[in-house]
N, C-alpha and C positions, 0 to 999 in steps of 0.2 A: 397489299402492303401488308407486311409482316409486323411481329410486336418483338425484338429481342430485349427482354425485358432484363439482361446485362447489362446492354447500350443503355439504354432508358435509366436504368440507376447510376451509370457515373454520367451522363447527361446532367439527370436532376443535380447531383451534387455540383458539378460546374456552375450551371445555370444559378445554384444557391448562393454561389460565392462570388456571382458576379450582379447578379440582378439585386442583391440586397445590398451593394453598394459597401461592402466591407472596407472602412477606411476614408469614407466620403467627407467632407466638411457639411456642417449642416446647411449653407447658405448653395450649395449644388443640388441637392435632393430636388426630385421634381415628382407629383405625385405618380404612383403607381396605377396604370389603369388596365383594368381587370381584363385578360386575354379569355379566348372559349378555347376549350378541350373536350377530345372526343376519344369514348373508348369502347369499341366495338369490339364482341365476342360473335362467331359464326362456327355452326358444328354441322358439318354432314357427316364425315367418316366417322359415325362412333366405333371404337372397336366392338364391344360388345351389347350396343344396341341397336336396331332398325336404323338403317343410314336412312338422312331425310335427303331432301331434293334439292331447295332452294335456300335453306337458311344463309349459307354463305352469302350467298347472291346477294339475297336482302341483306344484308349487313354490309358489304362494299358497295351497293347503289346506295343505301343510306350517308354511307362519309364521302361520296362521290357528290352526292346532292348538296350537302353541306358545304364542303370547300369549294366548289363551281360556282355556287349561285348566292353563298350567305358567306359570312365574316370568320370561318375556321382554316387558317394556316394549315399547310398541310403538314408542317411538323410538329403542331399542336393535336394532329390525330394519332391515336396508337391501334392496334390493331392485335386480335389472335385468334387466328384461322385456323378449324382441325384441329393437327396434331400438337400445335402449340397452347391448344384450351384447355391443361389439366387443370385439375385441381388447384395442384401448388402453383401453376402460372399466373392461374383469374387471381387468387389470395396477393401474390407478390405483385400483381399490376396493379391493384389495388390500394397495395401498401406504398408503390411507388408513384401512383397520383397523388396521395396525401403529401410525399417530401416534397412534389411537385408545385402543390399550387397553393395560391397565393389569396388572402379572403376577400380579395375582389374577383378573384377569376370565377367561371363558368365551366359546369362540369354536366357533360352526358354520356350517360351509360347505355350502349345497348346490346341486348343478348337475344340471342336466334338460335335455338338447339330446344333439345330435348326438356322436359319436366316432369315431375313426381310428384305425386302426392299422397302422405302420409295418412289414411282415416283413423288408425288407432292413436295418434298424437297432435291430428291435425293440424300437421305441417308439409309447406311444401318447399321444393327444391328444384337447382337446377343440378343438369347430369351434364360433367365434365367429360371428354373424350374418351377417356380412359377409365370411367368408373363401370362395375359390376352390377347387371340387375340381382338386388336384393342386398348388395352391402350398401348401407344408406352411409357408412364413415367416410366412403370417398365422394359422396355429394354434397353438393353447395346449399345448406338450408337457408330458408327466407330468413331467420334469426339471424345468421351470420351477415349475410347480404347488407340486412337494414342497418347492423351494430356498425358496420364499416362504412356506408352511406351517411350515418352520423357523425363520424368522426373527420370526416370531410370538410375541411374549412372553405366551405366556399361563398360564393353572392349567391348561386342556384344551383343544383343538381338536380337533374330531372334521369329518371331511373325507367326505361323503354324496356321490355320484357315480351318477347313473342314465342311463347310457350305453351305447353300444355299446363292448366291449373295455374298460371300465374299470376291468375285474381286473388290467391290465399297472399298476395305480398300487401294488396290495398287495405291500409289498416285505418283510415277513416276519413272522411268527406269534408270540404272544409270552402266555403267562398272564398275565389279568390278576388284578389286585386291588381288590375291590371297595371302594376308600376315595379320597374326593375329596382326600385329604389331597396323594397322591403325585400328578404330572402325567403326563399323556398326550399322545399323540397318535396319534390312530386314525384309518383309512380303512375304510368300509365302502361295498362298491361291488356295483352290480346283476348284474354277471356276470363270469364268469370272461374269454377271449380270444374274447369270442362275442359277436354280433349279440343283442341285448334284445327284448323287445317292448312297443311302445310304448301298447299297450291299444287297446280301442274306442273310437273316437271319443266324446269326452262322458264317460268314464268316464277314472280310473287306472292307470296302467300297473301292470302285476301287482307291482313292487317297490314304487311308490308306496302302494298298495294294505295292502300287507304293513304298512310303516310306518304309515300313517295310522291303520289298525285298531286296532293296538296301542295306540298314543298317545292315542285316542279313547276305548278300552275300559277304560285303566286307572284304578285308584281306589288305588293304596298310594301312600303320600305320597312315597315315592321309587323311582323306577325307575331301575336301572342300565342305562348301555349295553351290556353282556353279554347281559341279557335280553331288552333290544330288538333285537340283533343275531339270537340263537337264535331268537328266532320268526318276524324275516321271511325267513329261511333256509328254514325249514320251508313257513314260507305261500306262498312265490315258488316252490320245489322243486314245490309241488304244485297250484300255478294254472297254471303256465307250463313248468316242465321247463328252470327258467334255475336256474344255481348261484350266486346272490350268496356274494360271498368279502369276510373281512375281515383285517385283519393292521394293525401299528404302523409309524411310519413311520422306518426305519433312520438311523443318524446324529444323533438329535435329541433334546431334551430330554425323551421320554419317560420316566418310571420304573414302570411299570407299572401306573399308577391310572387310574380312569376316569372320565368326564363321570356327574354322575346326574341327570334329570330332578326337578324338585322341583314335585310340585302345587299351584296357586292353593288357598287353604285361608282359613279364617276367622282375621284377627290374632290372637285369644285365644287360642284353639285351639293355635296353631303357638306363640305365645309359653309355653305350659304346657307344652308338648314340650320345646321349646327349652332352658325352665329345668331341666326333668328331664333335660334329655341335659348340661346344662352343659360343654360344649365348645366351643373357638374356633370348627371350622365350621361348629358349628349356629346359634351367635350369628349369623356371618356370613350364612348361607343364610338367617336373616330377615331383616337390614339386606338383603340382595338381594332378597328378594320385596317387602320393606314399607319402602321406602329413606323414608319419612315418617309411619312409625309412631309408635305414643304409645310404644313401649320401645326406642326409639332411643338414647339418654339411654343408659338402664340395659345396654344391649346393649353400647355402646364401652365401659364402664367394667367391663363382664364381661370383656369380650374383654383388655382393659388388663390385669387383675388374672390371668387366664388363661393369657395368654402371659409375665407375669412369674416365675408359677410354675413354665411350660415352663423358661423360660429359666432360673431358677433351678436346677430340678432337673439342666438339663444342666451347667450351669456346676461343680455339686456333683460331677459325673460326671468333668467333666474335670479337677478339684481343681488348677489351675495358676493360675500368677498373670496371666495374659493374660484366662484368662477372668473370674477376681474382678475385676480392673479394669476389662472391659467389661462388666459388671453391674454397678459402682458409675457407670463414667460415665453410661451410659444412664437410671439409675435413683436417681439422687441429684439433689435432697435427700431424696426422701420413699420409695424403695423399700422395703418391706414387710423386708427381708431386709439392708436395709444394715449394720446391725451385726454380724452375723455376717459378710456379707460381707470387711467390715474386718478383723473380727478375724480370718479364716482368711489374710487375704492378709499380714498380720503373720507368723505362724506360717510361711508358706510363704516369704517371704522371710529370716526368721531360720533356718529349714533351711536355702534354699540357700546365704546367709552361713555356715552351720558345716559343709555339705558343700564349700561351697569352699575355706574354710580345710581342712580335711581332707584334700581334693585335692592343694591345696598341698604340705600336709606330706608327702605321700605320694610327689610327685614328690620332693623335696626329699631324702628317704631313698633313691629308687629313683636318684635322679642319684648321691648319695653311693655307693650298691650299687655302680651302673657304674664307676665311680673307685678304689672298692677294686677290683671285678674287672678290670680292667684292670690294676692292679699286681701283683694275684694271676697274671695269667696272664705277665706279663713275669717274675714270680719263678719261673713253672711252668718256664716255657721258657728261662730261664738254667740251670735245674737240669738239664733234661731234656739239654741240652749240652753241659754239666759233666758229667754223668752218661756219654753217648758216649765223651766225650774223657777218659775213666778218672780225671778230678778229682775222686775221691770224696768227700774233706774239702769241697771248696767246693761242691759238689751237693750234701752234708749240709745245708749251712748253707742255701743255697739254697729245700731242701723246706721245713728248717724256718720260714724265713720267711714261704713261701708259705702255710704250715700255721695260722700267727698269721693271715693275712687269709681261711680259708677261710669262707664263710656257705654256708647248706643252698641246694642248686642249681648252685653253683658246680662245674665240671668243669675236670679227674679231683676224686674224693669224697676227704674225710679220710682213706677206710680205703687207698685210694691212696697219698697221701703219706705216712702213717706206713709202709707194708710199704717205700716207697721208702727210707727215712731210716733202717730199718733194714737196707734191702740196703743202704747204703752203710758202717752202723758194720760187720756181718758182713763184709765185703769188706775195709775196712780192720782189722780184728784177724786175717784172712787171710793177708791182706799182709804187717802186721807180724811173723809168726811165720815168716811165708815169709822175708822179707829178714834175719830175725834167722837163721834157719838159712840163708841163702845163703853170709853172710858168715861164720858157724861154718864152712862148707862148704871155702869161700877159704881160711881157716886151717887147715884139718886138723885143725878141733877135731871129730871126728866125733860123738864123744858130745852134746857139748851141739847139733851140728845135729840130731843125731837129736830131740831133746827140742822143738827147736821146730819141725820138721817132723811131728812126731805131734803138737802142738796145732794145726799148722793142718790135720791130716789128721781131727780131731774138729769142725772147723768144715765141712769140705767132703772128703767121702770122693775125692779125687783119684788118678787111676793113677800120676801122673809124681811126687805125694808118697811115693808108695807105693816107686816105684823110688828114688827119691834116697833114700829111707831104707835101702830093702835095700844101694844101696850103701856106704852109709854103715858098715852092719855089716860088710862082706866087708872094707871097708880097715881095720876093729878087728880084725878074725879077721886080719889079715897081721900078721907078726912087726912089733914098733916100731920098729926101724931101716929100715925100708921104708917109712915112711910119714909121713917128715920129721924135720927139726928140732925138739929138744924145746923151741926157743926160739918156734917159731912157732905151738906148740903151746899154750903157755903165753901169747900175746897172743892167742890165740882166747879162750882162757877167759875173758880179759877182758871179754868181751862179756855184758850182764848176764842172768841165769838168767830165762828165763821166767814168767809169774805163772801159777798154774796155776786152771782154773776148774771147776766141778763138771760132770762131763759130763753131766746132764740139762739143764743151761743150753746147753750148746754142740750137743747134739743138736736142742733147739728150733730154734736159729738156723741148725743144717745143714739142717732141715725147709724153710726157706724158699727157694726158687729164683728167680733173682732174672739179670736178660740179662745185665748186667755180669759177673755171676760164671760164666756159661756161656761168655762172651770169655776170661776169665781160664781155665778149665778147659782148652778149646780149646786154648789155647795153652799150658800147662802140658802137656796128652795128648799130646804129639806123640813120637814114638818117641825114647827112650832113645839117644845117640850110644856109639859104640864107645872112645872116649877120655873125658877127663872130661864127667861130666854136665853137658846143658844148664840152669841152675836159675834161669836170669831171667826175671821174669815179664813184661817188654817184652820187650828184644831180649837176644838171647843175650851173654852177657859172654864175650868171648874171652879165655880165658889161656894162659899159656905151656904148652906138653908137659912132665908131669912127666920125669923121667928114667925111660928103660926097665927099670930095677929096681924102679920106684913106678907104673907104670902102673896101673889102674883094672879094675876086670872087666870087660871087656864084657858087661853083663850079658843085653843081647840077643842076641848071638852065641850066649853059653851056651844059651840056651831054646830049647826045641825049637819048632817053630810050632804057635799052638793049635790045636785040633781044630776038625770044621766045628760052626758053631753046629745045636746040636737040640732045645734048650729055648725057650719059648716068650720067655722072659727074655732067652736070647740073640741070638735071629731079630727081635727087633724092635729092635735094635741099630742106629742109622742116623738114616738122613734119609728120611721118606716125604713124598707130596705128598697134600692131601684132594681129592678128584675129585667127591666126593658127599655130601650129607648128606640121609638121609629120618627120617619118622618112623614108628615101629610101631604098628599100632593092629589089634588083633585078628587079630596072626599075618600083616597084610600091611605093606609099607612103602610109603609116599607120599614125594613129593618136597618137603623139606619148605620150600626156596625161594618152593613157592607158597604159603605159608599164611604163612610171614615172607620177602619180599623183603632184609631186612636180613642175612639169612644169605649173599646172594653175594658178600658182603665177604670169607667164609671161604673159599671155592671157591679153590682154586691155595694154599693157605697152606701150610706144610711144617713138619714134625714131626722134629725131632731129638733122639731118645732116647738116651740116654747111659746106660753101666752102672755109673753113681752114683745114680738113682731122679730123675733131671730129665731134663725133655723141654722143648725150647726151640722157641716157637713163634713164627712172621713170618706174617704177612697183610697186605695192602694198607695196612691202615689201620695197623699198629704191630706190636710184638714184645711178648712176652710170657713168662714161666719157669714151671711148676707140677712139682710133684715127682709121683711116680706109683708105684705097687707095684704087681708082678704074682706071681701064687702059681698057676702053673699056668696054665690058661685063663681066672681070676679076675682081672678088671684093677681098676686104684682109679686115677682122675685127682684129684689135689688142685687141683680149680677149685672155685668158687661155684659152690652149685645141684647140682654133680654127684657121684651116687652112685657102689656097689661095682657093676660092668657085669661083660662078657667077650668074650672074644676070639671070634668067629664064622669067621674065616678068617684063616690066616696063615702063608706062604712067601715065598719069599726075593722075590717080586715083588709080593702081594698083601697088605693086612692090612685086616679089617672088622672095625670095635667096635663093641657095642652097649651105650650107657649112660643110664642114669635122670638125668633132668635135673629141679627143679621148682625152678618159677617160682610169682607168684601167682595164675595159672592153673592150677596143680596140678602133678602129676609126668606128667611124656613120656617115651618109652623114643625118643633118638636114634639114628640108626644111621649110622656115620663110614665110610666107603670111601675108603681110602688107596692107593693104588702104590709104587714107586721111580721 
């Protein structure tokens, strides 16, 4: 059987024009059943190389066993023997096969001849009949073979090569799936990078003998390629000590499936088995084996039905508009599931419309929320600025405006705003009493000044206010004639009497620490002057010195220097800098910043402890004010999440505190190391 490629090329064009149904109506189309094609190349009579004995014989017998016992039609087998197997004809044969093949077709390419291996470039070659030794330009490289095999659009392509060094074609190994539905691109070579036996003259090569023996003796209706390969490997190694190898073509359409050889059998028997299996693959195999069979029309109808069922199953799994629209287009107007498909498509469109509407509403709400957040942030920023400038009334109103706009997730949170409003109100009350006391003091109405200062003292236990009270009391103990004119006193008493409040209410307000309050306290807490006391909250009010007979008592000069701090409550006073934070577990301290990097922001923070039970904390991210209590070495910090802890170390330069801290993950023992 020869291979006149010019005739093949003409037939290919005619078949393409016929089989692809040019001008057919859609309803006349039937599923295309894949065909089995074979291209065999055998060369014995080389023009410039040593002649071989059995290459053509092996190729012919391989073609014969496939057409006699398996479902390969003779008009689908093409051959190039001896002088026909030139480089140009081999390339042209592959090109013509590419034009002939349909995507569901299968192809076996069988080559038996000389092989050549270039050690320098690690490349194997087929040697055409007219190639000259040493002239690689006339050889066909493995790279070119693989490139052309990859270009063939088939269901299965099997390349069988019986030549020296044919193992260099094998690219990769992969587990096979014994299923024809998955595409395959496989190679079976007669040896590794080695010479292989041509066999005795008139006989088959060991490799070809293994192939033919298994194919001839097989009685199973289906023979998968993997079983054939395993048999050939064992057979050849036992006969000739060769090492046949197999693999899959890299970067190809291979899906891990494999070609299956189907025996030629009685049509009625085959049809019964096909109907029992009732699969698209089996009906197509029937059509390939019996292209003019009596059940051809039934097979085509069953393929259409099963394919529609498969597509419908896939459509329901995908469950989207595109899938149902594609099914409706394909099977209108007579599809089995058209009504269900149209109903589901309407549901999906309605759901999409509702979802789109919900998304638009959500986007509108989110946009409104962002606008509200921007206004909220502006109010908070204004309030914070006013707070720092000590414009407490304006700050309070700005905080209140922000509070009205607050929504969950806004920063700062609602609790912070309420605290700031309370801080402003507390400070305003403190300042109001302080200013009234100052006015009374300037008018030398010391009794009234004491009342106002005592009200201020209930809000904040400030040392300077205490000194001002002591000063007023000292003035009252002096003879009245030394305290100033009666007229001045009467003017001072015109100042309204402060309204008294419940002690508990003031103690509650006094327990809340605030940064501005600490600033106020820090200014008030300056040393008492040796003349008239400095009672101004913002800037000291300069007054004319009183006559020598009415000079106030210099309380600071009369008071002896305080003793050295000896108790924890005394030693802790002043400023400390945070050096490290540790978490204590099972008696061991671990660096807390390694577990929670956000704690780095606290390192370097300053803690200013005052004798009024307030600590002012300044960090790189802001400032805060808290209450604290010391009882011996027991320490309590009035901050969210912290409990009663203890002082581990306290001297003039070092302070170590251990405090329990509770959050959503549990209670932790945190150890703070501070230094002067």
